[in-house]
N, CA, C and O of each residue as an XYZ file, in Angstrom:
624
protein
N     -19.706    -28.662    -26.845
C     -18.850    -28.578    -25.672
C     -17.784    -27.510    -25.922
O     -17.225    -27.411    -27.015
N     -17.526    -26.744    -24.924
C     -16.542    -25.672    -25.046
C     -15.145    -26.218    -24.784
O     -14.944    -27.022    -23.873
N     -14.195    -25.782    -25.577
C     -12.808    -26.184    -25.346
C     -12.027    -24.967    -24.859
O     -12.309    -23.832    -25.244
N     -11.069    -25.221    -24.031
C     -10.242    -24.156    -23.480
C      -8.829    -24.308    -24.012
O      -8.311    -25.418    -24.131
N      -8.224    -23.194    -24.325
C      -6.829    -23.227    -24.732
C      -5.985    -22.721    -23.578
O      -6.482    -22.047    -22.675
N      -4.736    -23.044    -23.618
C      -3.826    -22.569    -22.585
C      -3.816    -21.046    -22.578
O      -3.854    -20.421    -23.638
N      -3.766    -20.443    -21.394
C      -3.672    -18.983    -21.359
C      -2.337    -18.534    -21.961
O      -1.311    -19.195    -21.797
N      -2.374    -17.441    -22.632
C      -1.156    -16.913    -23.245
C      -0.300    -16.235    -22.187
O      -0.768    -15.928    -21.091
N       0.954    -16.008    -22.531
C       1.846    -15.276    -21.639
C       1.327    -13.857    -21.436
O       1.497    -13.276    -20.364
N       0.699    -13.304    -22.458
C       0.126    -11.968    -22.332
C      -0.947    -11.937    -21.243
O      -1.081    -10.953    -20.517
N      -1.708    -13.027    -21.142
C      -2.715    -13.121    -20.085
C      -2.049    -13.152    -18.719
O      -2.533    -12.536    -17.769
N      -0.946    -13.866    -18.624
C      -0.194    -13.916    -17.371
C       0.261    -12.516    -16.960
O       0.154    -12.134    -15.795
N       0.764    -11.767    -17.920
C       1.218    -10.400    -17.651
C       0.038     -9.521    -17.243
O       0.154     -8.709    -16.326
N      -1.096     -9.682    -17.925
C      -2.296     -8.917    -17.590
C      -2.711     -9.180    -16.137
O      -2.981     -8.242    -15.387
N      -2.760    -10.442    -15.749
C      -3.140    -10.793    -14.383
C      -2.115    -10.231    -13.402
O      -2.481     -9.640    -12.386
N      -0.844    -10.415    -13.704
C       0.213     -9.900    -12.816
C       0.075     -8.395    -12.586
O       0.272     -7.914    -11.471
N      -0.257     -7.671    -13.620
C      -0.276     -6.211    -13.539
C      -1.606     -5.623    -13.070
O      -1.641     -4.488    -12.595
N      -2.701     -6.375    -13.194
C      -4.007     -5.776    -12.912
C      -4.848     -6.488    -11.864
O      -5.827     -5.915    -11.387
N      -4.510     -7.697    -11.491
C      -5.363     -8.477    -10.587
C      -5.425     -7.839     -9.194
O      -4.427     -7.792     -8.476
N      -6.604     -7.355     -8.831
C      -6.794     -6.722     -7.525
C      -6.536     -7.707     -6.388
O      -5.964     -7.338     -5.362
N      -6.951     -8.936     -6.566
C      -6.746     -9.944     -5.517
C      -5.251    -10.165     -5.286
O      -4.799    -10.184     -4.141
N      -4.491    -10.329     -6.353
C      -3.049    -10.522     -6.233
C      -2.394     -9.328     -5.543
O      -1.585     -9.500     -4.632
N      -2.744     -8.121     -5.977
C      -2.141     -6.924     -5.388
C      -2.529     -6.768     -3.913
O      -1.700     -6.369     -3.095
N      -3.769     -7.078     -3.574
C      -4.208     -6.995     -2.175
C      -3.483     -8.034     -1.328
O      -3.076     -7.740     -0.204
N      -3.318     -9.245     -1.855
C      -2.620    -10.292     -1.111
C      -1.161     -9.914     -0.871
O      -0.643    -10.086      0.232
N      -0.503     -9.398     -1.907
C       0.902     -9.002     -1.760
C       1.042     -7.880     -0.734
O       1.938     -7.918      0.109
N       0.162     -6.886     -0.802
C       0.217     -5.782      0.158
C      -0.079     -6.288      1.567
O       0.578     -5.880      2.524
N      -1.060     -7.170      1.695
C      -1.411     -7.713      3.013
C      -0.240     -8.483      3.610
O       0.041     -8.358      4.802
N       0.443     -9.273      2.796
C       1.599    -10.026      3.304
C       2.722     -9.088      3.724
O       3.354     -9.302      4.758
N       2.975     -8.052      2.932
C       4.034     -7.099      3.269
C       3.699     -6.361      4.569
O       4.561     -6.198      5.433
N       2.454     -5.920      4.703
C       2.032     -5.252      5.936
C       2.132     -6.201      7.124
O       2.617     -5.825      8.191
N       1.673     -7.427      6.931
C       1.705     -8.412      8.019
C       3.136     -8.639      8.496
O       3.384     -8.703      9.700
N       4.079     -8.763      7.560
C       5.476     -8.961      7.959
C       5.997     -7.766      8.768
O       6.691     -7.947      9.768
N       5.665     -6.567      8.338
C       6.135     -5.373      9.054
C       5.573     -5.330     10.478
O       6.301     -5.048     11.429
N       4.277     -5.610     10.618
C       3.682     -5.594     11.951
C       4.170     -6.780     12.786
O       4.381     -6.633     13.990
N       4.351     -7.952     12.170
C       4.902     -9.094     12.910
C       6.272     -8.748     13.481
O       6.550     -9.007     14.651
N       7.120     -8.162     12.649
C       8.463     -7.785     13.110
C       8.386     -6.761     14.237
O       9.094     -6.881     15.238
N       7.538     -5.764     14.078
C       7.436     -4.700     15.083
C       6.886     -5.221     16.407
O       7.322     -4.782     17.471
N       5.935     -6.151     16.353
C       5.273     -6.639     17.566
C       6.017     -7.798     18.237
O       5.644     -8.234     19.326
N       7.055     -8.284     17.591
C       7.807     -9.414     18.141
C       8.294     -9.169     19.573
O       8.242    -10.092     20.386
N       8.771     -7.948     19.919
C       9.241     -7.733     21.301
C       8.181     -7.977     22.378
O       8.528     -8.278     23.520
N       6.900     -7.853     22.036
C       5.850     -8.129     23.026
C       5.243     -9.519     22.832
O       4.259     -9.874     23.482
N       5.837    -10.295     21.937
C       5.420    -11.683     21.762
C       4.118    -11.875     21.021
O       3.431    -12.876     21.229
N       3.760    -10.928     20.152
C       2.514    -11.036     19.391
C       2.788    -11.015     17.899
O       3.777    -10.444     17.438
N       1.899    -11.643     17.158
C       1.847    -11.470     15.717
C       0.815    -10.388     15.425
O       0.059     -9.985     16.309
N       0.789     -9.923     14.185
C      -0.216     -8.916     13.824
C      -1.625     -9.471     14.002
O      -2.523     -8.746     14.429
N      -1.827    -10.728     13.686
C      -3.149    -11.338     13.853
C      -3.564    -11.429     15.307
O      -4.726    -11.202     15.642
N      -2.614    -11.761     16.173
C      -2.916    -11.824     17.602
C      -3.220    -10.431     18.153
O      -4.103    -10.273     18.996
N      -2.491     -9.431     17.679
C      -2.768     -8.058     18.102
C      -4.193     -7.674     17.717
O      -4.937     -7.137     18.539
N      -4.575     -7.946     16.470
C      -5.931     -7.616     16.015
C      -6.983     -8.358     16.828
O      -8.024     -7.799     17.173
N      -6.705     -9.607     17.128
C      -7.651    -10.399     17.916
C      -7.778     -9.834     19.328
O      -8.891     -9.683     19.834
N      -6.667     -9.523     19.963
C      -6.736     -8.932     21.304
C      -7.467     -7.595     21.273
O      -8.277     -7.309     22.155
N      -7.184     -6.770     20.257
C      -7.879     -5.482     20.154
C      -9.381     -5.678     19.989
O     -10.173     -4.899     20.519
N      -9.775     -6.717     19.256
C     -11.207     -6.960     19.043
C     -11.913     -7.347     20.340
O     -13.138     -7.263     20.430
N     -11.152     -7.767     21.336
C     -11.732     -8.136     22.635
C     -11.705     -6.988     23.628
O     -12.264     -7.103     24.719
N     -11.073     -5.894     23.273
C     -10.941     -4.742     24.166
C     -12.232     -3.925     24.114
O     -12.304     -2.880     23.466
N     -13.243     -4.430     24.812
C     -14.584     -3.836     24.823
C     -15.096     -3.783     26.259
O     -14.607     -4.500     27.132
N     -16.080     -2.930     26.489
C     -16.645     -2.864     27.850
C     -17.268     -4.189     28.296
O     -17.161     -4.569     29.462
N     -17.922     -4.893     27.359
C     -18.548     -6.179     27.675
C     -17.899     -7.268     26.817
O     -17.613     -7.039     25.641
N     -17.664     -8.446     27.395
C     -17.056     -9.517     26.606
C     -17.931     -9.886     25.402
O     -19.124    -10.148     25.553
N     -17.335     -9.904     24.216
C     -18.104    -10.268     23.023
C     -18.229    -11.781     22.902
O     -17.476    -12.532     23.521
N     -19.195    -12.214     22.089
C     -19.287    -13.647     21.827
C     -18.401    -14.008     20.634
O     -17.972    -13.146     19.867
N     -18.147    -15.282     20.509
C     -17.262    -15.795     19.465
C     -17.731    -15.373     18.083
O     -16.917    -14.987     17.245
N     -19.024    -15.441     17.838
C     -19.563    -15.111     16.516
C     -19.326    -13.670     16.120
O     -18.999    -13.393     14.966
N     -19.486    -12.741     17.062
C     -19.300    -11.330     16.709
C     -17.832    -11.023     16.435
O     -17.521    -10.200     15.574
N     -16.934    -11.674     17.156
C     -15.503    -11.468     16.911
C     -15.114    -12.077     15.573
O     -14.346    -11.481     14.818
N     -15.636    -13.251     15.275
C     -15.350    -13.880     13.986
C     -15.821    -12.985     12.840
O     -15.115    -12.828     11.843
N     -16.999    -12.403     12.978
C     -17.520    -11.510     11.930
C     -16.649    -10.266     11.787
O     -16.335     -9.857     10.669
N     -16.257     -9.661     12.906
C     -15.425     -8.468     12.858
C     -14.104     -8.741     12.153
O     -13.640     -7.923     11.358
N     -13.500     -9.885     12.442
C     -12.203    -10.228     11.867
C     -12.320    -10.940     10.522
O     -11.311    -11.317      9.926
N     -13.543    -11.122     10.049
C     -13.818    -11.789      8.764
C     -13.162    -13.165      8.700
O     -12.493    -13.505      7.724
N     -13.366    -13.947      9.755
C     -12.854    -15.317      9.760
C     -13.938    -16.253     10.269
O     -14.855    -15.835     10.976
N     -13.824    -17.507      9.906
C     -14.823    -18.460     10.383
C     -14.520    -18.823     11.834
O     -13.416    -18.596     12.331
N     -15.515    -19.386     12.494
C     -15.394    -19.694     13.926
C     -14.284    -20.698     14.212
O     -13.599    -20.596     15.229
N     -14.106    -21.663     13.321
C     -13.063    -22.674     13.513
C     -11.685    -22.027     13.503
O     -10.844    -22.346     14.344
N     -11.449    -21.129     12.566
C     -10.165    -20.427     12.489
C      -9.965    -19.550     13.715
O      -8.874    -19.510     14.284
N     -11.012    -18.850     14.119
C     -10.919    -18.009     15.311
C     -10.588    -18.854     16.532
O      -9.724    -18.480     17.325
N     -11.255    -19.974     16.693
C     -10.992    -20.858     17.834
C      -9.538    -21.316     17.837
O      -8.901    -21.348     18.889
N      -9.011    -21.668     16.673
C      -7.602    -22.077     16.583
C      -6.672    -20.922     16.939
O      -5.651    -21.126     17.595
N      -7.020    -19.708     16.509
C      -6.183    -18.546     16.807
C      -6.251    -18.136     18.280
O      -5.325    -17.507     18.793
N      -7.332    -18.486     18.951
C      -7.467    -18.175     20.373
C      -6.599    -19.070     21.257
O      -6.151    -18.647     22.322
N      -6.365    -20.296     20.820
C      -5.686    -21.283     21.675
C      -4.331    -20.803     22.208
O      -4.099    -20.905     23.413
N      -3.422    -20.280     21.362
C      -2.148    -19.824     21.950
C      -2.315    -18.646     22.904
O      -1.546    -18.502     23.854
N      -3.308    -17.810     22.659
C      -3.554    -16.678     23.557
C      -4.135    -17.168     24.878
O      -3.841    -16.602     25.931
N      -4.947    -18.203     24.831
C      -5.479    -18.796     26.060
C      -4.356    -19.480     26.849
O      -4.292    -19.373     28.074
N      -3.465    -20.188     26.124
C      -2.347    -20.850     26.812
C      -1.455    -19.836     27.519
O      -0.917    -20.115     28.590
N      -1.300    -18.660     26.917
C      -0.494    -17.595     27.540
C      -1.283    -16.828     28.603
O      -0.763    -15.905     29.229
N      -2.535    -17.220     28.797
C      -3.434    -16.587     29.763
C      -3.689    -15.114     29.439
O      -3.825    -14.280     30.335
N      -3.751    -14.811     28.134
C      -4.071    -13.453     27.692
C      -5.565    -13.297     27.433
O      -6.105    -12.191     27.453
N      -6.224    -14.437     27.190
C      -7.653    -14.461     26.865
C      -8.303    -15.597     27.633
O      -7.704    -16.654     27.831
N      -9.539    -15.365     28.063
C     -10.358    -16.402     28.695
C     -11.630    -16.567     27.886
O     -12.172    -15.599     27.352
N     -12.098    -17.800     27.801
C     -13.409    -18.042     27.208
C     -14.285    -18.675     28.277
O     -13.831    -19.476     29.094
N     -15.565    -18.287     28.247
C     -16.503    -18.879     29.195
C     -17.870    -18.930     28.532
O     -18.138    -18.230     27.555
N     -18.717    -19.768     29.083
C     -20.075    -19.880     28.556
C     -20.841    -18.585     28.827
O     -20.673    -17.955     29.871
N     -21.665    -18.211     27.888
C     -22.526    -17.036     28.044
C     -23.637    -17.407     29.028
O     -24.367    -18.367     28.784
N     -23.783    -16.669     30.137
C     -24.829    -17.020     31.113
C     -26.239    -16.932     30.531
O     -27.156    -17.579     31.036
N     -26.420    -16.132     29.469
C     -27.739    -16.004     28.848
C     -28.005    -17.100     27.829
O     -29.158    -17.398     27.516
N     -26.932    -17.704     27.308
C     -27.048    -18.756     26.302
C     -25.857    -19.685     26.473
O     -24.767    -19.398     25.978
N     -26.056    -20.774     27.158
C     -24.986    -21.713     27.471
C     -24.265    -22.275     26.260
O     -23.152    -22.786     26.387
N     -24.883    -22.188     25.084
C     -24.230    -22.696     23.867
C     -23.214    -21.703     23.321
O     -22.290    -22.096     22.609
N     -23.369    -20.430     23.643
C     -22.472    -19.388     23.138
C     -21.290    -19.213     24.082
O     -21.400    -19.426     25.290
N     -20.162    -18.823     23.507
C     -18.958    -18.561     24.303
C     -18.642    -17.077     24.274
O     -18.710    -16.430     23.229
N     -18.294    -16.547     25.446
C     -17.860    -15.159     25.559
C     -16.342    -15.132     25.680
O     -15.742    -16.016     26.291
N     -15.729    -14.113     25.094
C     -14.274    -13.978     25.088
C     -13.904    -12.738     25.891
O     -14.515    -11.680     25.738
N     -12.892    -12.882     26.753
C     -12.520    -11.769     27.613
C     -11.011    -11.668     27.701
O     -10.314    -12.673     27.844
N     -10.511    -10.435     27.613
C      -9.099    -10.191     27.886
C      -8.855    -10.396     29.372
O      -9.661     -9.974     30.202
N      -7.757    -11.035     29.706
C      -7.356    -11.153     31.106
C      -6.524     -9.914     31.461
O      -6.159     -9.140     30.576
N      -6.230     -9.729     32.732
C      -5.315     -8.632     33.087
C      -3.967     -8.747     32.366
O      -3.386     -7.738     31.965
N      -3.475     -9.975     32.205
C      -2.229    -10.182     31.468
C      -2.395     -9.778     29.998
O      -1.485     -9.203     29.400
N      -3.550    -10.081     29.429
C      -3.828     -9.697     28.044
C      -3.882     -8.189     27.882
O      -3.371     -7.644     26.903
N      -4.491     -7.527     28.829
C      -4.545     -6.049     28.798
C      -3.146     -5.454     28.908
O      -2.839     -4.458     28.252
N      -2.298     -6.061     29.736
C      -0.930     -5.558     29.912
C      -0.123     -5.700     28.618
O       0.597     -4.780     28.230
N      -0.242     -6.846     27.954
C       0.470     -7.049     26.682
C      -0.063     -6.081     25.634
O       0.706     -5.506     24.864
N      -1.360     -5.906     25.608
C      -1.964     -4.964     24.657
C      -1.483     -3.537     24.927
O      -1.217     -2.781     23.992
N      -1.372     -3.174     26.194
C      -0.883     -1.837     26.542
C       0.553     -1.625     26.057
O       0.917     -0.512     25.678
N       1.370     -2.682     26.066
C       2.729     -2.588     25.530
C       2.721     -2.526     24.004
O       3.564     -1.861     23.402
N       1.786     -3.208     23.393
C       1.753     -3.320     21.936
C       1.200     -2.078     21.247
O       1.633     -1.746     20.144
N       0.269     -1.397     21.864
C      -0.390     -0.262     21.212
C       0.592      0.835     20.786
O       0.480      1.323     19.662
N       1.537      1.242     21.619
C       2.483      2.267     21.139
C       3.308      1.797     19.935
O       3.623      2.588     19.047
N       3.651      0.524     19.913
C       4.382     -0.036     18.773
C       3.510      0.057     17.531
O       3.969      0.485     16.472
N       2.250     -0.345     17.665
C       1.318     -0.276     16.541
C       1.155      1.168     16.066
O       1.226      1.441     14.868
N       0.937      2.086     17.000
C       0.750      3.500     16.633
C       1.937      4.029     15.824
O       1.754      4.693     14.804
N       3.133      3.734     16.281
C       4.335      4.229     15.617
C       4.450      3.671     14.194
O       4.635      4.428     13.241
N       4.342      2.355     14.054
C       4.472      1.750     12.727
C       3.318      2.179     11.826
O       3.522      2.454     10.643
N       2.127      2.237     12.372
C       0.973      2.632     11.576
C       1.155      4.041     11.019
O       0.843      4.296      9.856
N       1.656      4.951     11.845
C       1.904      6.321     11.381
C       2.964      6.340     10.276
O       2.832      7.086      9.305
N       4.003      5.532     10.418
C       5.031      5.448      9.376
C       4.443      4.964      8.056
O       4.740      5.511      6.994
N       3.608      3.935      8.134
C       3.011      3.368      6.915
C       2.073      4.381      6.268
O       2.076      4.537      5.047
N       1.283      5.059      7.065
C       0.370      6.058      6.495
C       1.127      7.158      5.754
O       0.629      7.683      4.758
N       2.327      7.514      6.227
C       3.136      8.529      5.537
C       3.572      8.051      4.149
O       3.808      8.869      3.260
N       3.679      6.740      3.960
C       4.094      6.177      2.677
C       2.964      6.206      1.645
O       3.216      6.070      0.447
N       1.735      6.380      2.097
C       0.572      6.319      1.218
C       0.110      7.718      0.831
O       0.193      8.657      1.623
N      -0.375      7.839     -0.390
C      -0.844      9.152     -0.838
C      -2.180      9.528     -0.200
O      -2.428     10.706      0.061
N      -3.042      8.544      0.055
C      -4.355      8.837      0.634
C      -4.846      7.645      1.456
O      -5.694      6.881      0.996
N      -4.319      7.488      2.664
C      -4.700      6.316      3.460
C      -6.183      6.252      3.794
O      -6.742      5.160      3.896
N      -6.835      7.403      3.968
C      -8.270      7.373      4.265
C      -9.065      6.809      3.099
O     -10.014      6.051      3.296
N      -8.677      7.180      1.883
C      -9.356      6.651      0.698
C      -9.099      5.142      0.562
O     -10.007      4.381      0.228
N      -7.874      4.725      0.819
C      -7.562      3.294      0.763
C      -8.421      2.523      1.751
O      -8.986      1.487      1.402
N      -8.527      3.023      3.002
C      -9.372      2.364      4.005
C     -10.814      2.263      3.537
O     -11.455      1.223      3.685
N     -11.318      3.345      2.973
C     -12.686      3.380      2.466
C     -12.894      2.312      1.397
O     -13.869      1.562      1.440
N     -11.985      2.250      0.452
C     -12.110      1.276     -0.636
C     -11.977     -0.160     -0.123
O     -12.703     -1.044     -0.578
N     -11.074     -0.399      0.802
C     -10.935     -1.738      1.365
C     -12.191     -2.138      2.128
O     -12.609     -3.294      2.071
N     -12.792     -1.197      2.835
C     -14.043     -1.489      3.543
C     -15.172     -1.802      2.580
O     -16.018     -2.646      2.876
N     -15.203     -1.135      1.428
C     -16.211     -1.456      0.414
C     -16.078     -2.927      0.015
O     -17.073     -3.647     -0.067
N     -14.854     -3.363     -0.228
C     -14.644     -4.757     -0.618
C     -14.981     -5.711      0.524
O     -15.563     -6.770      0.290
N     -14.625     -5.351      1.749
C     -14.933     -6.212      2.893
C     -16.434     -6.375      3.078
O     -16.914     -7.476      3.349
N     -17.171     -5.288      2.933
C     -18.622     -5.355      3.128
C     -19.319     -6.085      1.995
O     -20.448     -6.547      2.159
N     -18.667     -6.195      0.853
C     -19.300     -6.894     -0.266
C     -19.110     -8.401     -0.176
O     -19.641     -9.135     -1.009
N     -18.362     -8.879      0.820
C     -18.161    -10.316      1.010
C     -19.437    -10.905      1.599
O     -19.756    -10.672      2.765
N     -20.150    -11.654      0.803
C     -21.469    -12.177      1.215
C     -21.365    -13.344      2.181
O     -22.387    -13.814      2.681
N     -20.152    -13.826      2.459
C     -20.002    -14.972      3.358
C     -19.872    -14.562      4.810
O     -19.613    -15.421      5.653
N     -20.035    -13.329      5.135
C     -19.924    -12.908      6.519
C     -19.486    -11.475      6.616
O     -20.086    -10.672      7.329
N     -18.432    -11.157      5.892
C     -17.981     -9.776      5.839
C     -17.524     -9.244      7.174
O     -17.290     -9.998      8.118
N     -17.403     -7.952      7.237
C     -16.910     -7.284      8.432
C     -18.099     -6.691      9.181
O     -18.943     -6.004      8.605
N     -18.140     -6.968     10.439
C     -19.241     -6.432     11.263
C     -18.919     -5.022     11.724
O     -17.761     -4.612     11.792
N     -19.953     -4.315     12.030
C     -19.802     -3.031     12.683
C     -19.439     -1.940     11.783
O     -19.283     -0.801     12.225
């Protein structure tokens, strides 16, 4: 039987300084806070903005395709849709081709909020990109990691 010893403090320092997951989580939280603060005047969080943008398509997408794009499970997506539905920014309806599937659609009110939010996003996004040495390379590398997630990953 294998025995384990307590990790050393040196191991703690190694993880703190090199763990890609930790660094990605910290960066994601910092970015999320910046976008949450910026989008507050239009009443959206960064997650709600991303969700509304994912619905800005010529044809209403189904729940599964949006969940895949946002790399979240259907239950989480459904929970995230509820406040947007209550605000009448999003509508869900049965797919006429498959009654078991749900289609998601931006309402006119949702489009109006998104139209207010996009300039805010553009401005902050441009500021953040200026802080990075190579934002295109960062996006590429993050997409590599997203596509390697075998539990669903990012669609499209």
